[in-house]
C-alpha positions in Angstrom: 53.7 -61.1 52.2 54.2 -58.4 54.7 54.4 -54.8 53.9 56.5 -52.3 55.6 55.0 -49.4 57.5 56.0 -47.0 54.7 54.4 -49.2 52.0 51.2 -49.4 54.1 51.1 -45.6 54.3 51.6 -45.3 50.6 48.9 -47.9 49.9 46.5 -46.1 52.2 47.2 -42.7 50.5 46.7 -44.3 47.1 43.5 -45.9 48.2 42.3 -42.5 49.6 43.1 -40.8 46.3 41.3 -43.5 44.4 38.3 -43.2 46.7 38.3 -39.4 46.3 38.7 -39.7 42.5 35.9 -42.2 42.2 33.7 -40.0 44.4 34.5 -36.9 42.4 34.1 -38.6 39.0 31.0 -40.7 39.6 29.1 -38.8 42.3 30.0 -35.1 42.5 30.6 -34.2 38.8 27.3 -35.9 37.6 25.4 -34.1 40.4 26.9 -30.7 39.4 26.1 -31.5 35.7 22.5 -32.4 36.6 22.2 -29.2 38.6 23.4 -27.2 35.6 20.9 -29.0 33.3 18.1 -28.3 35.7 19.1 -24.6 35.8 19.2 -24.4 32.0 15.8 -26.2 31.8 14.3 -23.7 34.3 15.7 -20.7 32.3 14.3 -22.2 29.1 10.9 -22.7 30.7 10.9 -19.2 32.2 11.6 -17.9 28.7 8.8 -20.0 27.3 6.4 -18.8 30.0 7.3 -15.2 29.2 6.5 -15.8 25.5 3.2 -17.5 26.5 2.2 -14.5 28.7 3.2 -12.1 25.9 1.1 -14.1 23.4 -1.8 -14.1 25.9 -1.7 -10.3 26.2 -1.5 -10.0 22.5 -4.5 -12.4 22.1 -6.5 -10.4 24.6 -5.7 -7.2 22.7 -6.7 -8.7 19.4 -9.9 -10.1 21.0 -10.8 -6.6 22.2 -10.1 -5.1 18.8 -12.2 -7.9 17.2 -15.1 -7.1 19.6 -14.7 -3.4 18.7 -14.8 -4.1 15.0 -17.8 -6.4 15.4 -19.5 -3.6 17.4 -18.8 -1.1 14.6 -20.1 -3.5 12.0 -23.4 -4.0 14.0 -23.9 -0.2 14.4 -23.5 0.5 10.7 -26.5 1.3 8.5 -27.8 -1.8 6.7 -26.8 -0.6 3.2 -23.4 0.7 4.1 -21.0 1.0 1.1 -17.5 2.5 1.5 -17.7 4.0 -2.0 -21.0 5.9 -1.3 -19.8 6.8 2.2 -16.6 8.4 0.9 -18.5 10.1 -1.9 -20.9 11.7 0.6 -18.0 12.8 2.8 -16.2 14.3 -0.2 -19.4 16.3 -0.9 -19.8 17.4 2.7 -16.2 18.5 3.1 -16.2 20.4 -0.2 -13.7 18.3 -2.1 -16.2 16.6 -4.4 -15.2 18.8 -7.4 -11.6 17.9 -6.8 -12.2 14.1 -7.2 -10.5 12.9 -10.4 -11.5 9.2 -9.8 -12.6 6.8 -7.2 -11.7 3.1 -7.7 -13.3 0.5 -5.4 -11.8 -2.9 -4.8 -12.1 -5.6 -2.1 -10.2 -8.5 -0.7 -12.0 -11.5 0.9 -10.7 -13.6 3.7 -10.4 -17.4 3.6 -13.5 -17.9 5.7 -15.6 -15.7 3.4 -17.4 -14.2 6.5 -15.6 -10.9 6.2 -13.9 -8.8 3.5 -11.8 -5.6 3.3 -13.5 -3.0 1.1 -11.0 -0.5 -0.3 -11.5 2.7 -2.3 -8.6 4.6 -4.0 -9.4 8.3 -4.4 -7.4 10.8 -6.6 -7.9 14.4 -5.5 -6.6 17.1 -7.7 -5.5 20.7 -6.9 -6.8 21.2 -3.4 -5.6 23.2 -0.4 -4.1 21.5 2.6 -7.0 22.5 4.9 -9.5 20.9 2.5 -7.6 17.7 2.5 -7.2 17.7 6.2 -10.9 18.3 6.7 -11.7 15.4 4.4 -9.2 13.0 6.1 -10.5 14.0 9.5 -14.1 13.3 8.5 -13.0 9.9 7.2 -11.0 8.9 10.3 -13.4 10.3 12.9 -16.5 8.6 11.5 -18.0 5.8 13.6 -18.1 3.5 10.6 -14.6 2.0 11.2 -13.1 3.5 8.0 -9.4 4.0 8.1 -6.9 5.7 5.8 -4.6 3.0 4.5 -2.2 5.2 2.6 -1.8 8.8 1.5 0.4 10.1 -1.3 0.8 13.8 -1.7 2.5 16.0 -4.4 2.6 19.8 -4.8 0.9 21.4 -7.7 -0.3 24.7 -9.0 1.6 27.7 -10.3 3.2 28.6 -7.0 3.2 25.0 -5.6 0.7 25.8 -2.8 -1.9 23.3 -3.8 -1.8 19.5 -3.5 -2.7 16.5 -5.5 -3.5 13.5 -3.3 -4.1 9.8 -3.7 -6.0 8.5 -0.7 -6.6 4.8 0.0 -9.4 4.1 2.5 -10.4 0.7 3.8 -12.9 -0.9 6.1 -14.0 -4.3 7.2 -17.4 -5.5 5.8 -19.5 -8.5 6.7 -20.2 -11.4 4.4 -17.8 -10.6 1.7 -20.1 -7.8 0.5 -17.8 -5.1 -0.7 
């Protein structure tokens, strides 16, 4: 069977298209898909690395805070009690007579090595300056005592005095609240 010159050219063109199609379909397209998969994988790993670095910074910060809290615990007087500490500060700052009640509580952690000691203090009819002096003495002490919450309401005939509920907390060792 002999083919004419025209048929031979058509057959060569078809074979060329077939070769180009096979090359595109089975070589170039999978290579481009693999390149995209690798680019996506790199982007995902960069994101994961960013998260790891962020967590590393956060862990380092928490470790520093833990060391600071441990240092505070080691510097405290042996018989430290949050209740007596706040009672003493109330007396020193002149708000002892305004104390309606002081309610201590505590929350232990799972490992039982540490606990959070809390005291809720209700202060009646005091001036803003007296309250600020008391709060400043609590927060500026070197015993690691922090104000957890503060609730204020105006009182008195001309609404110039305050009633306050202050919740203070600190970390204590050994679950001793």
